[in-house]
C-alpha positions in Angstrom: 8.0 -10.8 -19.0 5.1 -9.1 -17.4 6.9 -5.7 -17.1 7.7 -2.7 -19.2 9.1 0.8 -18.8 12.5 -0.6 -17.7 11.2 -2.7 -14.8 12.3 -6.3 -14.3 10.9 -9.0 -12.1 13.4 -10.6 -9.8 14.1 -14.1 -11.1 13.8 -15.7 -7.7 10.2 -14.5 -7.0 8.3 -14.7 -4.8 10.6 -13.3 -2.1 8.1 -13.9 0.8 5.2 -16.3 1.2 4.6 -20.0 0.7 2.0 -22.7 1.5 3.2 -22.8 5.1 2.9 -19.0 5.7 -0.2 -18.7 3.6 -1.4 -15.5 1.9 0.9 -12.4 2.6 -0.4 -9.3 0.9 -0.5 -5.5 0.8 3.0 -4.7 1.9 4.5 -1.5 3.2 8.3 -1.5 3.2 10.4 1.1 5.0 14.1 1.3 5.8 15.4 1.7 9.3 19.1 1.9 10.1 20.0 0.3 6.8 17.6 -2.6 7.2 14.4 -3.1 5.3 11.2 -3.7 7.4 8.3 -5.2 5.5 5.0 -4.7 7.3 2.4 -6.8 5.7 -1.1 -8.3 6.0 -1.1 -11.9 7.1 -4.4 -13.4 6.0 -4.4 -16.7 7.9 -3.7 -14.8 11.2 -6.0 -11.9 10.3 -3.2 -9.8 11.6 -0.3 -7.4 10.7 3.2 -8.7 10.7 6.8 -7.6 10.0 9.9 -9.2 8.7 13.4 -7.9 7.9 16.0 -7.9 5.1 19.3 -6.4 4.4 18.9 -6.6 0.6 15.2 -6.6 0.0 15.3 -10.1 -1.3 16.0 -12.4 1.6 13.6 -12.0 4.5 13.6 -13.4 8.0 10.6 -15.1 9.7 7.6 -12.9 10.3 6.5 -11.7 13.7 3.1 -10.3 14.4 2.9 -6.6 15.4 -0.9 -6.2 15.9 -3.8 -8.6 16.4 -7.4 -7.9 15.7 -9.7 -6.7 18.4 -13.0 -8.5 17.8 -14.6 -6.8 20.8 -14.6 -3.3 19.3 -16.9 -4.3 16.5 -15.0 -3.0 13.5 -11.8 -4.9 13.2 -12.4 -8.6 13.2 -9.4 -8.8 10.8 -6.5 -6.4 10.2 -4.8 -5.6 6.9 -3.6 -2.9 4.5 -1.3 -0.9 6.8 1.3 1.9 6.5 4.1 2.7 9.0 5.9 6.0 9.3 8.7 7.1 11.6 8.1 10.7 12.7 8.3 12.8 15.9 10.4 10.2 17.7 8.1 7.2 17.3 6.5 4.9 14.8 3.0 5.6 13.5 0.8 2.8 12.1 -2.4 3.3 10.1 -4.3 0.2 9.3 -7.5 -1.2 7.9 -10.0 -2.9 10.1 -12.6 -5.1 8.6 -15.9 -6.5 10.0 -19.4 -7.2 8.8 -18.7 -6.3 5.2 -17.1 -2.8 5.7 -13.7 -1.3 6.3 -12.4 1.5 8.5 -9.0 3.1 9.2 -7.4 2.8 12.6 -4.3 4.4 14.2 -1.6 3.1 16.6 1.9 4.2 17.7 5.0 2.4 19.0 8.5 3.2 20.3 10.2 0.3 18.6 7.9 -0.5 15.6 6.9 -3.9 17.1 4.6 -3.3 20.0 1.9 -0.9 18.9 -0.7 0.8 21.1 -4.0 1.8 19.6 -4.9 5.5 19.8 -8.5 4.5 20.4 -11.0 1.6 20.2 -12.7 3.7 17.5 -11.5 4.2 13.9 -9.9 7.5 13.0 -11.5 7.5 9.5 -14.9 6.2 8.3 -16.8 6.6 5.0 -18.8 9.8 5.0 -19.5 10.7 1.4 -21.3 8.9 -1.4 -18.2 8.1 -3.4 -16.7 6.3 -0.4 -19.6 3.8 -0.3 -19.2 1.5 2.7 -15.5 1.4 3.1 -12.2 3.4 3.5 -9.0 1.4 3.4 -5.4 1.2 2.2 -4.0 4.3 4.0 -0.7 5.5 2.8 0.8 8.4 4.8 3.8 10.7 4.4 5.0 13.1 7.1 5.5 16.6 5.6 8.4 17.8 7.7 8.3 21.4 6.4 4.6 21.8 7.4 4.7 19.2 10.2 1.5 17.5 9.0 0.6 14.0 8.0 -0.6 13.5 4.4 -2.8 10.5 3.7 -3.8 9.0 0.4 -6.5 6.4 0.9 -8.8 4.1 -1.1 -12.5 3.9 -0.8 -15.6 2.2 -2.2 -16.5 -1.4 -2.1 -15.0 -3.6 0.6 -13.7 -6.5 -1.6 -11.7 -4.1 -3.9 -11.9 -0.3 -3.6 -12.9 2.1 -6.4 -11.1 5.4 -6.1 -8.5 7.4 -4.2 -9.0 10.2 -1.7 -6.7 12.6 0.1 -6.7 13.9 3.7 -4.4 15.8 6.1 -3.9 15.6 9.9 -1.8 17.5 12.5 -1.8 14.7 15.0 -2.3 11.5 13.0 -5.8 10.9 14.5 -8.0 13.7 13.4 -8.2 14.0 9.6 -9.5 16.6 7.3 -10.6 15.2 4.0 -10.0 17.2 0.8 -13.1 19.0 -0.5 -12.1 17.9 -4.0 -12.2 14.1 -3.3 -12.0 11.7 -5.0 -8.6 12.9 -6.3 -8.0 9.9 -8.6 -10.5 7.6 -10.4 -10.5 4.9 -13.0 -9.2 5.6 -16.4 -10.1 4.8 -20.0 -7.3 2.4 -20.9 -7.7 -1.3 -20.4 -5.4 -1.5 -17.4 -7.5 0.6 -15.0 -10.8 0.9 -16.8 -12.7 -0.9 -14.0 -11.4 0.7 -10.8 -8.2 1.7 -9.0 -6.9 0.7 -5.6 -4.2 0.9 -3.0 -1.2 3.1 -3.6 2.1 4.5 -2.4 3.2 8.1 -3.2 6.8 9.3 -3.5 7.7 13.0 -3.4 10.7 13.6 -5.7 13.5 16.0 -5.1 11.9 18.6 -7.5 8.6 18.5 -5.6 6.7 16.3 -8.1 4.8 13.3 -6.7 4.6 9.8 -8.2 1.7 7.5 -7.3 2.3 3.8 -7.7 -1.2 2.2 -7.7 -3.3 -0.8 -8.5 -5.2 -0.6 -11.8 -8.0 -3.1 -12.4 -9.0 -4.3 -15.8 -11.8 -6.1 -14.1 -12.5 -7.2 -10.5 -10.1 -10.2 -10.8 -7.4 -8.8 -13.1 -5.0 -6.2 -11.6 -1.7 -4.5 -12.6 0.6 -1.9 -11.2 0.7 1.5 -12.7 2.2 5.0 -12.1 0.7 8.5 -12.2 2.3 11.9 -11.7 1.1 15.1 -10.0 2.8 18.4 -9.2 1.3 18.7 -5.7 0.2 15.1 -5.1 -3.4 16.1 -4.9 -4.8 17.3 -8.3 -4.1 16.9 -12.0 -2.8 13.4 -12.0 -1.3 12.2 -15.3 -0.8 8.5 -16.1 2.7 7.7 -17.4 3.0 6.4 -20.9 4.9 3.2 -19.7 1.7 1.9 -17.9 1.2 -0.8 -16.8 4.6 -1.4 -15.4 3.9 -4.8 -13.8 1.4 -7.3 -15.1 0.6 -11.0 -14.4 2.6 -13.8 -16.0 0.2 -16.5 -16.9 0.4 -19.6 -14.8 3.3 -18.1 -12.8 2.9 -17.4 -9.1 1.4 -14.0 -10.0 -0.6 -15.3 -13.0 -3.9 -13.7 -12.1 -3.2 -10.3 -10.6 -0.5 -8.0 -9.3 -1.6 -5.9 -6.3 -0.5 -3.1 -3.9 3.0 -1.8 -4.7 5.5 -0.6 -2.1 8.5 1.3 -3.4 12.0 2.4 -2.3 13.9 5.0 -4.2 17.4 3.7 -3.8 19.6 6.7 -4.6 22.8 5.0 -3.4 22.5 2.2 -6.0 20.7 4.3 -8.7 17.6 2.1 -8.8 14.0 1.6 -7.6 12.9 -1.4 -5.7 9.2 -2.3 -5.8 7.5 -5.1 -3.9 4.0 -6.3 -4.6 1.6 -9.2 -3.9 0.9 -11.5 -6.8 -2.1 -13.9 -6.9 -2.6 -17.2 -8.7 -6.0 -18.5 -7.9 -6.3 -18.4 -4.1 -2.6 -18.0 -3.2 -1.0 -14.6 -2.7 2.7 -14.1 -2.1 5.2 -11.1 -2.3 7.5 -10.4 -5.2 10.1 -7.9 -6.1 10.6 -5.7 -9.3 13.7 -3.6 -10.0 14.2 -0.5 -12.1 17.8 0.4 -13.0 18.1 4.1 -12.9 16.1 6.7 -11.1 14.4 8.3 -14.1 11.1 6.7 -14.9 
């Protein structure tokens, strides 16, 4: 229930989060030396944390990797992060929130646990009318052929963003936004007619890009959807199987399904997708599996 297009929710969901941990949301999962690392937003701590798993299902206790810096004026709380291993170190882009707006910051680490901020200032701020007062939800890929960082980010209102933008950087700190932004906006179908939000993008072997994103029917009802683009920037096409993950009423994700993070598991011919589900005020992390690599 709550899925289509060949996706199935793991029967033991949620895989992370409970009353003791509190709300865990907007995950970014990467695999390092055969072990999954889940970087996530830990709302009670207003911080970023990480936990580990060998199978993507059973996770160890979280440890904080970055605390907010309330002295800088723009990151009273941290959330919505992305971690990339490139050029011999870990790169972390994150959302800092304060006084009703959001900005994007940048930090690096040798081990993926102790991060050092690039600056006390954000590396990306809202500059254009479509971005309103906030930029957030950075997702970054390192293009090894061109040796540049590629960022897809959400922008708009601070509570939930409205559209997606694209930017590139040579060093991870100085970003050039695409002149055609926004690159992806709300649609006409029920599942994303209100707005769209945080995403992850996967570049397939044939060069196509898949965007896994949040589609909002309204400000409180969200689902997970997929769109496809040849270059990852323009001409996005929503897949016919949308939405792939929807709330199951009165379950742990009964009100909304947010921010997907995906792993294309070639060795086991499957996709793993983690997301945060919400029922009233509680948000925990769940897993969805797709058997087969063709979507």
